[in-house]
C-alpha angles and dihedrals in degrees: 000000000000113000117200136183087261088066095056122107127216110294096015118137125205143165119242109242106173139358131204095225094193093072100032118096113239090234090066091053091049091052092057104272091142136129112281096029123116121243129192126194106230102174144328131221121230112301088019094276122145105023119207114218141178110218114178092329096315118115111219137176116210135173120256091242090057093045090054090063095058113083116209142180112227115232 
């Protein structure tokens, strides 16, 4: 089963395994959203959109649709 950032719950940590680069904004890649980097779910807004993440010390807010395209391995 494929686990994505969209599946994480508050406080969960995971390693990014694979990214569908077609649907990912270049700015996310430049900010460290790359395979091998650690991501932590900080908080979600109502209806889980947007999702607030910590990726290698950078705090990011991404849409649920974008998060569903980033495959992770939960730690």
